[in-house]
C-alpha positions in Angstrom: 79.9 80.7 107.9 79.7 83.2 104.9 82.1 85.5 106.8 84.7 82.8 107.1 84.3 82.2 103.4 84.6 85.9 102.5 87.6 86.3 104.6 89.4 83.7 102.9 88.6 85.8 99.7 89.6 89.0 100.4 85.8 89.9 101.5 84.4 88.9 98.2 81.9 85.9 97.9 79.8 84.6 95.1 75.9 84.3 94.9 76.4 80.5 95.1 78.5 80.5 98.1 76.0 82.9 99.8 73.4 80.5 99.1 75.2 77.5 100.3 75.7 79.4 103.8 71.7 79.6 103.9 71.0 83.0 102.3 67.6 82.8 100.3 67.4 85.0 97.0 65.2 87.4 99.1 67.7 87.8 101.9 70.3 88.5 99.4 68.4 91.0 97.4 67.4 92.7 100.7 71.0 93.0 101.7 71.9 94.5 98.5 69.0 97.0 98.6 69.7 98.3 102.0 73.4 98.7 101.5 74.6 95.9 103.7 76.0 94.1 101.0 77.7 95.7 97.7 77.6 94.0 94.2 81.5 93.8 93.3 80.8 92.4 89.7 78.1 90.2 88.3 77.4 87.5 90.8 80.0 88.5 93.2 79.5 90.5 96.4 81.0 91.8 99.6 79.9 93.4 102.8 79.8 97.1 102.8 82.9 98.7 104.5 83.5 102.3 105.8 86.7 103.7 103.8 86.3 107.6 104.6 89.2 107.5 107.0 91.5 106.4 104.4 93.2 108.6 101.9 91.4 108.5 98.3 94.1 106.4 96.8 94.1 104.0 99.6 90.2 103.9 99.2 90.7 103.0 95.5 93.3 100.4 96.3 90.9 98.6 98.8 88.1 98.7 96.2 90.3 97.4 93.6 91.6 94.4 96.0 88.0 93.5 96.4 87.5 93.3 92.7 90.4 91.3 92.2 89.2 88.7 94.6 85.9 88.7 93.1 87.3 88.0 89.7 89.7 85.4 90.9 86.9 83.7 92.7 85.3 82.9 89.3 88.6 81.8 87.8 89.8 78.1 87.6 92.6 77.8 89.9 96.3 77.7 88.3 95.1 79.2 85.0 96.2 82.9 85.9 98.3 85.2 88.0 97.3 88.6 89.1 99.6 91.1 87.5 100.3 94.8 86.9 98.4 97.4 89.0 96.2 94.6 90.2 99.0 92.8 91.8 100.5 96.0 93.2 97.2 96.7 95.0 97.4 93.1 96.6 101.0 93.9 97.6 99.7 97.2 99.4 101.6 99.5 97.2 100.0 103.0 96.7 98.6 103.6 93.3 97.8 107.2 91.9 96.9 108.0 88.4 96.5 104.4 87.4 93.4 103.0 85.7 91.7 100.6 88.3 88.5 99.9 86.3 90.0 96.7 85.0 91.5 93.6 86.7 95.0 92.6 85.1 95.7 89.0 84.9 98.9 87.1 83.2 97.8 83.9 81.7 99.4 80.7 83.0 97.6 78.4 80.5 97.3 78.7 76.6 94.4 81.0 76.8 94.5 84.0 74.5 95.1 87.6 75.7 92.7 90.6 75.5 89.9 92.1 77.3 87.0 90.1 78.6 84.3 91.2 80.9 86.3 94.0 82.4 89.4 91.7 82.9 92.5 92.4 80.9 94.3 89.2 80.2 98.1 89.3 79.4 100.4 86.7 77.9 103.7 87.7 79.3 106.2 84.8 80.1 106.6 84.1 83.7 109.0 82.0 85.6 108.6 80.6 89.3 111.0 83.7 90.2 108.1 86.1 89.1 105.3 84.7 91.1 104.5 84.7 94.8 101.2 84.2 96.8 99.5 87.2 98.5 96.2 86.7 100.5 95.9 83.1 99.0 96.2 84.3 95.4 99.0 83.8 92.9 100.4 87.2 91.9 103.5 88.5 90.3 106.1 89.7 92.7 106.3 93.3 93.5 109.1 94.1 91.4 107.6 92.4 88.3 104.4 93.9 88.9 106.0 97.4 89.3 107.6 97.1 86.0 104.4 95.8 84.5 102.5 98.7 85.5 105.3 101.3 84.8 105.3 100.1 81.2 101.6 101.0 80.8 101.3 104.2 82.9 102.6 107.7 82.9 106.0 108.6 84.3 104.4 110.2 87.5 102.2 107.2 88.1 105.2 104.9 88.0 107.5 107.2 90.1 104.7 107.2 92.9 104.5 103.4 93.1 108.2 103.1 92.8 109.0 105.5 95.4 106.8 103.6 97.8 107.9 100.2 96.7 111.5 101.0 97.5 110.6 102.6 100.9 108.7 99.7 102.2 110.0 96.6 100.6 113.8 95.5 99.9 114.3 94.8 96.1 117.5 92.9 95.4 119.9 94.3 92.6 120.1 91.0 91.0 116.3 90.6 90.7 115.9 94.1 89.5 118.6 93.6 86.7 117.1 90.3 85.6 113.5 92.0 85.2 115.1 95.0 83.4 116.6 92.6 80.9 113.3 90.7 80.4 111.4 93.9 79.9 113.9 95.8 77.7 112.0 95.6 74.5 108.4 96.0 76.0 106.4 98.9 74.9 106.7 101.5 77.5 109.9 100.1 78.9 111.7 103.4 78.5 109.2 105.0 80.8 109.6 102.3 83.4 113.3 102.5 83.3 113.4 106.3 83.7 110.8 105.9 86.5 112.9 103.6 88.3 116.0 105.4 88.1 114.3 108.6 89.4 112.5 107.0 92.2 113.8 107.5 95.6 112.7 105.7 99.0 113.3 108.8 100.9 109.9 110.4 99.3 107.5 109.6 102.1 103.9 109.9 100.6 102.2 110.1 97.4 102.2 114.0 97.4 105.8 114.1 98.0 106.3 112.1 95.1 103.8 113.9 92.7 105.7 117.4 93.8 109.0 115.8 93.2 107.9 115.0 89.5 106.4 118.3 89.1 109.8 119.8 90.1 111.8 117.7 87.8 109.5 118.0 84.9 109.9 121.9 85.2 113.8 121.5 85.2 114.5 122.4 89.0 117.7 121.1 90.3 117.4 117.9 92.3 116.8 118.7 95.9 118.0 117.0 99.0 115.1 114.8 100.5 114.4 114.7 104.3 117.3 117.2 105.1 117.6 117.8 108.9 118.0 121.2 110.6 119.1 122.4 113.9 119.6 125.8 115.7 121.0 126.9 119.0 118.1 125.4 120.8 118.6 121.8 119.2 116.9 119.9 116.6 114.3 121.9 114.4 113.1 119.1 112.1 113.4 117.2 108.8 112.1 118.9 105.8 110.6 117.3 102.6 112.9 119.2 100.0 115.9 121.3 100.4 117.6 123.0 97.6 121.0 123.8 99.1 122.4 126.1 96.5 119.1 128.3 96.8 118.8 127.9 100.7 115.2 127.1 100.2 113.0 124.6 101.8 109.9 123.2 100.1 107.5 121.5 102.5 104.4 119.6 101.3 101.2 119.7 103.4 99.5 116.4 102.8 95.8 116.0 102.5 95.5 114.4 105.8 98.3 115.8 107.6 96.2 118.1 109.9 93.1 116.0 109.8 92.9 116.3 113.7 92.7 119.9 113.2 94.2 120.7 116.6 95.5 124.4 117.2 98.5 122.9 118.9 99.7 121.1 115.9 99.2 124.3 113.8 101.2 126.4 116.4 104.0 123.7 116.4 104.2 123.8 112.6 104.3 127.6 112.6 107.1 127.9 115.3 109.0 125.2 113.3 108.8 127.3 110.2 109.8 130.5 112.0 113.0 128.6 113.3 113.7 127.5 109.6 113.5 131.1 108.4 115.6 132.3 111.4 118.4 130.1 110.0 118.3 132.1 106.7 116.2 129.7 104.8 113.4 130.5 102.5 110.1 128.3 103.2 107.5 127.5 100.5 104.7 125.3 101.6 102.8 123.4 99.2 99.4 121.8 99.5 97.6 119.1 97.5 95.3 121.5 95.9 98.4 123.4 94.5 99.4 120.3 92.5 96.5 121.1 90.1 98.5 124.4 89.3 101.9 123.4 88.4 102.9 126.7 86.9 101.9 128.5 90.1 103.9 126.1 92.1 107.0 126.6 90.1 106.6 130.2 90.1 106.5 130.3 93.8 109.5 128.2 94.2 111.4 130.5 91.7 110.2 133.5 93.7 111.8 131.9 96.9 115.1 131.4 95.0 115.1 135.0 94.0 114.5 136.2 97.6 117.5 134.0 98.7 119.9 135.4 96.2 118.8 139.0 97.3 119.6 138.3 100.9 122.8 136.2 100.2 
């Protein structure tokens, strides 16, 4: 019975709901003590889940989704809509570099805004076009939530989510234009607009989006994304970034790309890189750890540009 209740609420359930399903105070305490249950927030719990197979940002997204459901489980229906990054988490949009410690809600009633018990209440004006339902919860639509979050985050964080949103969900021009007009004078709207203009659905991962922002911030020319190459033996592959004027390819090796760790995959990648070099291309490979050293990354790319000019 409790599992059915929790499934309807994103995995979260209250202490009262557990009691109604027959769990005694001692049983609740025992399950929390031995790790079968997790305390999501005061009086709200969920069964423990294994998330180690997910990327770190996806783990954070799942945890935040449960926190959102726990908060909404204690709210009066019809008084709020989930908004900002909390809405994006429910929409399944990747979030990186965004504060997920608080749940963001937009008031639908006359309640004041502000921070209360780990919940950030906003007073934005919403229309029916701004609202949808995800997993039984009223939330702001994906484009509305994206602009809400982008107005309160960094350019990099906004681009990462915007790339993913544009890649995975169609956003109509009319809806976007309406929202850009609504948010024109919001604090942070300049960042949101810049991030949207820079966003590209061809960016295929959080890491690629981060690397693209890094290169942009350091003044590199705009590369072609997902350019395809072939040689006399046929298709070689698509590359993450191609600087045509510099005949240079930049590839991002994601955190989980070689999780399987098979020698065959490493050999295939080495042969692919050899074929790219045989076409006269410089190849620069960037890892997740490299992103913590942006000056070093940019220096390596400039060095590849220089090699390309010497061999031209």
